[in-house]
C-alpha positions as CSV (number, residue, x, y, z in Angstrom):
1,M,-8.9,135.8,12.5
2,T,-12.3,135.8,12.7
3,M,-14.5,138.9,11.3
4,V,-17.9,139.8,13.3
5,I,-20.0,141.7,11.4
6,G,-24.0,142.9,13.1
7,D,-27.1,141.5,11.0
8,S,-28.3,143.1,7.5
9,K,-30.3,145.9,8.9
10,E,-27.5,147.3,11.2
11,M,-24.6,147.3,8.5
12,G,-27.6,148.2,5.8
13,L,-26.0,145.8,3.3
14,G,-25.4,146.7,-0.4
15,A,-27.9,150.0,0.6
16,G,-26.3,151.3,-3.1
17,F,-26.6,148.4,-4.9
18,V,-29.5,147.9,-7.0
19,V,-30.3,143.9,-7.3
20,P,-31.4,143.8,-11.4
21,D,-34.5,141.8,-12.5
22,T,-32.7,140.1,-15.1
23,N,-28.9,138.3,-16.1
24,S,-27.6,139.2,-19.0
25,F,-29.6,136.7,-21.2
26,G,-32.5,138.5,-19.8
27,Q,-33.9,136.5,-17.6
28,T,-34.5,135.8,-14.1
29,F,-31.2,134.7,-12.1
30,R,-30.8,131.1,-11.5
31,D,-33.4,129.6,-13.1
32,Y,-32.6,126.7,-13.7
33,D,-36.2,125.3,-15.1
34,A,-36.1,128.4,-18.2
35,D,-36.9,126.5,-21.1
36,S,-33.9,127.4,-23.6
37,E,-30.4,125.8,-25.3
38,R,-28.1,127.1,-22.7
39,H,-30.3,125.7,-19.9
40,K,-30.5,122.0,-21.3
41,S,-27.0,122.2,-21.5
42,V,-26.7,123.1,-17.8
43,E,-28.5,120.5,-16.6
44,E,-26.6,118.0,-18.7
45,F,-23.9,119.7,-16.7
46,Y,-25.2,119.1,-13.4
47,R,-26.1,115.7,-14.2
48,S,-22.3,114.3,-14.7
49,N,-21.0,116.8,-11.8
50,H,-23.6,114.7,-9.6
51,I,-22.6,111.7,-10.8
52,R,-18.9,112.0,-10.7
53,Q,-18.4,113.8,-7.8
54,T,-18.1,111.4,-5.2
55,Y,-15.9,110.9,-1.8
56,D,-13.1,109.0,-3.4
57,F,-12.8,111.3,-6.5
58,V,-12.8,114.5,-4.2
59,K,-10.0,112.8,-2.1
60,R,-7.8,111.8,-4.9
61,M,-8.3,115.4,-6.8
62,R,-7.6,117.6,-3.8
63,E,-4.3,115.4,-3.4
64,E,-3.1,115.3,-6.9
65,Y,-4.1,119.4,-7.2
66,G,-3.0,120.6,-3.5
67,K,0.5,119.5,-4.2
68,L,0.7,123.1,-6.5
69,D,3.6,122.1,-8.6
70,R,1.7,123.2,-12.0
71,V,2.9,126.9,-12.5
72,E,3.7,129.7,-11.1
73,M,2.7,133.2,-11.8
74,S,1.0,136.3,-10.4
75,I,-2.7,136.9,-9.6
76,W,-3.0,139.5,-12.4
77,E,-1.6,137.0,-14.8
78,C,-3.5,134.3,-13.9
79,I,-6.5,136.6,-14.4
80,E,-5.4,137.0,-17.7
81,L,-5.5,133.3,-18.7
82,L,-9.2,133.2,-17.1
83,N,-10.4,135.5,-19.4
84,E,-10.4,133.1,-22.5
85,L,-12.8,130.9,-20.9
86,V,-16.7,130.5,-19.7
87,D,-18.4,129.2,-17.5
88,E,-20.5,126.2,-19.1
89,S,-23.4,125.7,-15.7
90,D,-23.8,128.9,-15.3
91,P,-27.5,130.2,-16.6
92,D,-26.7,133.7,-16.0
93,L,-23.3,134.7,-17.9
94,D,-21.5,134.4,-21.2
95,E,-19.1,136.7,-20.5
96,P,-15.3,136.3,-20.7
97,Q,-14.3,135.9,-16.6
98,I,-12.9,139.3,-16.3
99,E,-15.8,141.0,-16.9
100,H,-17.7,139.0,-14.3
101,L,-14.5,139.4,-11.7
102,L,-14.3,143.3,-12.2
103,Q,-18.2,143.6,-12.4
104,T,-18.2,141.8,-8.6
105,A,-15.2,143.8,-7.1
106,E,-16.3,147.1,-8.5
107,A,-20.0,146.6,-6.6
108,I,-18.6,145.8,-3.7
109,R,-16.5,148.4,-3.8
110,K,-18.7,150.8,-3.6
111,D,-20.7,149.9,-1.0
112,Y,-18.1,149.3,1.4
113,P,-15.6,151.7,0.3
114,D,-12.9,150.4,3.6
115,E,-13.2,146.8,3.3
116,D,-10.2,146.6,0.8
117,W,-9.7,142.8,1.5
118,L,-13.5,142.5,0.4
119,H,-12.9,144.2,-3.4
120,L,-10.0,141.6,-4.0
121,T,-11.6,138.4,-2.7
122,G,-14.4,139.7,-5.5
123,L,-11.9,139.8,-7.6
124,I,-9.8,136.7,-7.1
125,H,-13.1,134.1,-6.0
126,D,-12.8,132.7,-9.5
127,L,-9.8,132.4,-10.3
128,G,-9.5,128.5,-9.6
129,K,-11.6,128.1,-12.8
130,V,-7.8,128.0,-14.3
131,L,-8.4,124.2,-14.1
132,L,-10.1,124.1,-17.1
133,H,-7.4,126.0,-19.5
134,P,-4.9,123.2,-20.9
135,S,-1.3,124.9,-19.5
136,F,-3.9,123.1,-16.1
137,G,-4.8,119.8,-17.7
138,Q,-8.0,121.2,-19.0
139,L,-10.2,119.1,-16.4
140,P,-13.7,118.6,-17.9
141,Q,-16.5,121.4,-16.7
142,W,-17.9,119.4,-14.3
143,A,-14.8,118.7,-12.0
144,V,-14.4,122.4,-11.8
145,V,-17.7,124.9,-12.1
146,G,-21.0,124.8,-10.7
147,D,-22.9,124.5,-7.6
148,T,-20.8,122.7,-4.5
149,F,-21.9,120.7,-2.0
150,P,-20.5,117.8,0.5
151,V,-19.6,114.7,-0.4
152,G,-19.3,111.9,2.6
153,C,-22.6,112.7,3.8
154,A,-26.2,112.2,2.4
155,F,-27.1,114.7,-0.8
156,D,-29.4,117.3,0.5
157,E,-32.7,117.6,-1.8
158,S,-31.9,121.6,-2.0
159,N,-29.1,120.8,-4.8
160,V,-30.3,122.1,-8.0
161,H,-31.2,119.5,-10.2
162,F,-30.8,116.5,-7.3
163,K,-32.3,113.8,-9.0
164,H,-29.3,113.4,-10.8
165,F,-27.6,112.3,-7.7
166,K,-29.6,108.9,-7.6
167,E,-26.9,107.6,-10.3
168,N,-23.7,108.3,-7.9
169,P,-22.6,105.7,-6.2
170,D,-22.3,107.3,-2.8
171,Y,-25.7,107.5,-2.8
172,S,-26.9,104.1,-2.1
173,N,-23.4,103.7,0.2
174,P,-24.5,103.5,3.6
175,K,-20.8,104.9,4.6
176,Y,-22.2,108.4,3.3
177,N,-25.6,108.2,2.4
178,T,-26.7,109.7,6.3
179,K,-27.4,113.0,7.3
180,L,-23.7,113.6,8.9
181,G,-22.3,110.1,7.0
182,V,-18.6,110.4,7.9
183,Y,-18.6,113.7,9.7
184,S,-19.8,114.6,13.1
185,E,-22.1,117.9,14.5
186,G,-20.9,120.7,14.7
187,C,-17.4,119.5,13.2
188,G,-17.2,122.7,10.9
189,L,-16.7,123.1,7.4
190,E,-13.0,123.0,7.4
191,N,-13.0,119.4,8.1
192,V,-15.6,118.4,5.6
193,L,-14.7,117.7,2.3
194,M,-16.6,119.7,-0.2
195,S,-17.0,118.6,-4.1
196,F,-14.0,119.2,-6.3
197,G,-13.7,122.5,-8.4
198,H,-12.5,126.2,-8.4
199,D,-14.0,127.4,-5.2
200,D,-11.7,124.6,-3.3
201,Y,-8.8,124.8,-5.4
202,M,-8.7,128.9,-5.3
203,Y,-9.0,128.7,-1.3
204,L,-6.0,126.5,-1.4
205,V,-3.8,128.0,-3.7
206,A,-4.3,131.1,-1.5
207,K,-3.4,129.3,2.3
208,E,-1.0,127.7,0.4
209,N,1.0,130.9,-0.7
210,K,0.8,132.5,2.7
211,T,-2.1,134.9,1.6
212,T,-3.0,137.6,4.4
213,L,-6.7,137.9,3.7
214,P,-8.4,137.7,6.9
215,S,-10.6,134.0,7.7
216,A,-13.8,135.4,6.4
217,A,-12.5,136.4,2.3
218,L,-11.1,132.4,2.1
219,F,-14.1,131.5,3.5
220,A,-16.7,133.3,0.5
221,I,-13.8,132.0,-1.7
222,R,-14.3,128.2,-0.6
223,Y,-18.5,128.1,-0.1
224,H,-18.9,131.2,-2.9
225,S,-20.6,128.0,-4.7
226,F,-22.2,126.1,-1.7
227,Y,-25.8,127.3,-2.6
228,P,-27.5,124.6,-0.9
229,L,-25.6,126.1,2.5
230,H,-25.9,129.9,2.0
231,K,-29.3,130.1,-0.5
232,H,-31.1,127.6,1.2
233,G,-29.7,127.0,5.1
234,A,-28.7,123.5,4.1
235,Y,-26.1,121.4,6.3
236,Q,-26.3,123.6,8.9
237,C,-25.3,120.2,11.6
238,L,-22.3,120.6,10.3
239,L,-21.5,124.3,11.3
240,N,-19.1,125.6,14.2
241,E,-19.4,128.4,15.4
242,E,-16.6,130.2,13.6
243,D,-17.9,129.2,10.3
244,K,-21.6,130.8,11.5
245,E,-19.5,134.0,11.8
246,N,-18.2,133.7,8.5
247,L,-21.2,133.0,6.7
248,K,-22.5,136.4,7.4
249,W,-19.7,137.9,5.2
250,L,-20.4,135.2,2.4
251,H,-24.0,136.0,2.3
252,V,-22.9,139.6,1.6
253,F,-20.4,138.5,-1.1
254,N,-22.7,136.3,-2.4
255,K,-25.3,139.1,-3.2
256,Y,-22.6,140.9,-5.3
257,D,-21.0,137.5,-6.9
258,L,-24.8,136.5,-8.7
259,Y,-26.2,140.1,-9.1
260,S,-23.6,141.8,-10.6
261,K,-23.6,139.6,-13.9
262,S,-25.2,142.2,-15.9
263,K,-23.9,143.9,-19.8
264,V,-22.3,146.7,-17.4
265,R,-18.9,147.1,-19.0
266,I,-15.8,147.7,-16.7
267,D,-12.5,149.8,-18.1
268,V,-9.9,147.5,-16.9
269,E,-7.2,149.7,-17.4
270,K,-8.9,152.6,-15.3
271,V,-9.3,150.2,-12.1
272,K,-6.4,148.1,-12.5
273,P,-3.5,149.8,-10.7
274,Y,-6.2,150.1,-7.8
275,Y,-6.8,145.9,-7.9
276,L,-2.7,145.5,-8.1
277,S,-2.3,147.7,-5.1
278,L,-4.4,145.1,-3.2
279,I,-2.5,142.5,-4.7
280,Q,0.7,143.7,-3.6
281,K,-1.1,144.0,-0.2
282,Y,-2.1,140.3,0.5
283,F,-0.3,138.2,-2.1
284,P,3.2,137.5,-3.0
285,A,4.4,138.6,-6.4
286,K,3.8,135.3,-8.1
287,L,2.2,132.2,-6.4
288,K,2.2,128.4,-6.5
289,W,-0.5,127.4,-8.5
């Protein structure tokens, strides 16, 4: 199901949502050049990520983790498991993950009260980060979090810390280093391999467990870290018409995903019944992970 929406002026996007000036560290959002110990560790993370995320690596990881044979648990059980983790790639956040998930969901809910699928998308979009947990093999951070990008074609210079791609074997491989690489113009993102991580993994979990969320929700889950596309407009040559429609909703979603990273606290027990009802509406009681 493709959901068609108007442009941001027609919708009055986020009319009630006030974008804060600074993140939870008191700095501007997504500032990867700020001089701090956290930013140094973030750059080191991206160096590892950009060197190791190759076309062959992604194919291998999708095949292995796409089996969904590790555990069966509910969405809320996964949220509680994720709460033990902190994302090392994020320069804006050091709160437990459940804080960010509920901040995102509640901000969306306030501005889009009738789009319950979008509220739930805000809640579950980062659940793929359970790949960092010991019960999932405790994958290294560079294989789970951070901005995502296509593999199998040239790395676009809009990717954060682009210089580190020069050490990636695919960078100098003529099969993969042209604009389209192994793909064709307008082939659709569904046919493009993205760097492996929590986005693609949660998409696989939702899809294979037969969620009834609309395609725009799955698109937001799968590409919410694809900043070169939705922030910089790169890789447009790979998009098909359905991608372009879903991208409008992704732009809506990402405003809340990024700018809700603040010190606003959410009363988990107060909002939990509402989100449990949405989970029941769109997902089975237990999912394969």
